Steps between C-alpha positions, in 0.01 A plus 500: 500500500640831391459777756403831349713798578334752734408826329750782543429737780338827402745787456554710815331836444684810613258590774700806602493633145126429464423657835704813411325520165158482670600780742621722213185438303264577781700797634529667157151656496551645846819674381328630181195651676703641789769680304284598208418857629874575557622398154626848409673538835685165454605620151624830643700322773678271255457459123532129534190488724287640218440141370424347844149388398632321188761327709225381745290370212804317353571337839132395520516345154821308576355377831185386329720315246680322781174404666353374172818305421473316843132443484401750766325745278204295396346499154498813290141611408453732202214737521361763270626787713861382497467401134382847410785655698750297298332591177551870582868441578549311168322781305743757649801283416366433151468874446864553608618217276303610198656850519864379527510555880520876484548744786560385852334170436708300740401711803135489400508116446683457828224693677224316312594140539496462882127570523380194312737302713360655819137430402576145384693422817221612728189399305625153392687395817200413708675247721743754636251745651226499759237747621723630784786581266276701266339685785835600638616632166183715471557630852858597400358699210279695739786569747731617229233715352419657844872593531505644150185706559625637838830589331313687221293700748801587719724598209218724363455669832878556558640555160225662297401756760837636590554336832825352380644764261854360500402173354769524227777558763372220719492259207877543460588470865510124501430198291185424698377857467571505127298184449207595721460846346571379146133533373475853651821623343406358163164679519681830588718452187187462291337807668190310595461450876128560537404130487583224748732227377620340818761238424413514126613738233165536317175598683299306244695186571447547880131559429461169311678319772275653765194390300621140531564536872170669582294252287673198658441643847132533435484142372682364804281722728181344367636160610566587860270445798727627783513863586880551509571378147206701374636819663851441369394426149249788494766739627749381241242552226427853622876591514547356147205702363630817679847452342328437167318838529843670564640358173237679300507211250180521306547165335558324828184664641291379208662160551404489860142589410490213244649256751241607770217447261617144416545404860163656597317312221674165579504513885372799696331830388652681808830495315383802300574704809876478395475731198269732700772533763746577220286773359462657842875494554569653161248775570648569843870486412504679175403876481231583247734739310766240444235246407363720230854584373590127487174401333556754221859379458402137518234536240765608244733223612225245465422612146869453421509154645190398302692568180789270587331164400406656163858629452637161594277324250595740221866452577480118458292472188766292335533259795162532670473140611836464688594867556848652505648269762584516869684799626407741215218698646484862583141523635590493866194506727245383243542134556260371239669713241828355615374145452356587164820661372737233635295183447241594251142380489596146597678602821232746600226243428684239705537735793135593491412131484721446800319769698164348413622152587630617840182697568269218400699247704480707816134585448416129457683413815334786692153378408575132566369367831785447745708668762417873557871591494552342163183670353588845641869489393403392148241781486776746604743382237226508234454867599874558464487342155220735388673799661817428307307456179307819534800727573747311289726443789485129479732525199721718716498225764623260232771736363663574838634205691405585859142584418458200270624270780219621735227515240557152358571352839160614631320365197678172525427473874131580442463250215684238706279560798199400288612136536445275797768598751741241632511457878870435514809498275595164344808321630828558329617243249678219680333569841293248687133599462418315817 
């Protein structure tokens, strides 16, 4: 009788490597949402820190690859939201390739590629995340947003009203002072210090960020039953709306109104009090004379902005489908004109389809019976999607790394929350499940 050879023992899995990869993958979103409001300050402190968000995304991608290679990532599930996101990325790259890679295409492509990676990692890696993890990430967004809003209010009170006249001198006194006062000194150089910017350089960017924070606070507030969390979230939303009023960002204000309407229709009509508070703050903080002056100036500026999409379409008549390529735009703040000029009708259509896909996914999850937290968070992110689409700032989220990280991370978290949450994380590959 011939004895069969025993099967070879399974290969020893590098548990330490897999454990480190899991820690990096789960810690990455916390780093992104916490440091996002201070992106410009990090870049001012050190030029190598300007790409910190891309480095975090790259580490997350590598860690997910390690987990997948060792069987700890679970099966990858393709969904229409992630597929649409990849389609938009490929449309942008096809535009760059069709035009011979003109302009600063490498920088634009480097900024573009991490976002599909981020969405795919979070949406398709169901086995790596549980409800507690997602809730902690959302709370981190609220905490970072509260700090950014308080910073904006304090800087507006100190710098823009003459209580710290020697800001330029203080900014040169030390490395810390130079970094902390960097947004203020840049605004002084531009001669525009009548709008709050906080740790940002652009008041419109700060306003769009505060729309996300305030809307998310309202969604989390609707899910709370205890008084203390309700008070904290309500206070944070009020501070964010106050800072938003100080930015005088009309697009962000319209975006907050759109987001509030979505959340009110999906979840609770009392949310309409948020834009009412904003209108009261704007009326109380802005003198009527300056309001009339700004409205007259804004109307002319808005007429100029409305002509930019027409100018962009006329400029790309010979390449209307794929545009002029990444990094060739000169349209600045008009993001839809930027997309049309750089990526043509294909890229703009893919982006609008992506917004619709994200909005529909979150609305569907918000109306589906389930946990109140999941429903309210998805309603909030649906409002953020509509806000970005109305004001054209969603494209700005995508074009700028730190804003894109937050925007797509929240969408992915909301879409991921629509599934049945896992009670605990699965064991690492090679561990004893007993």
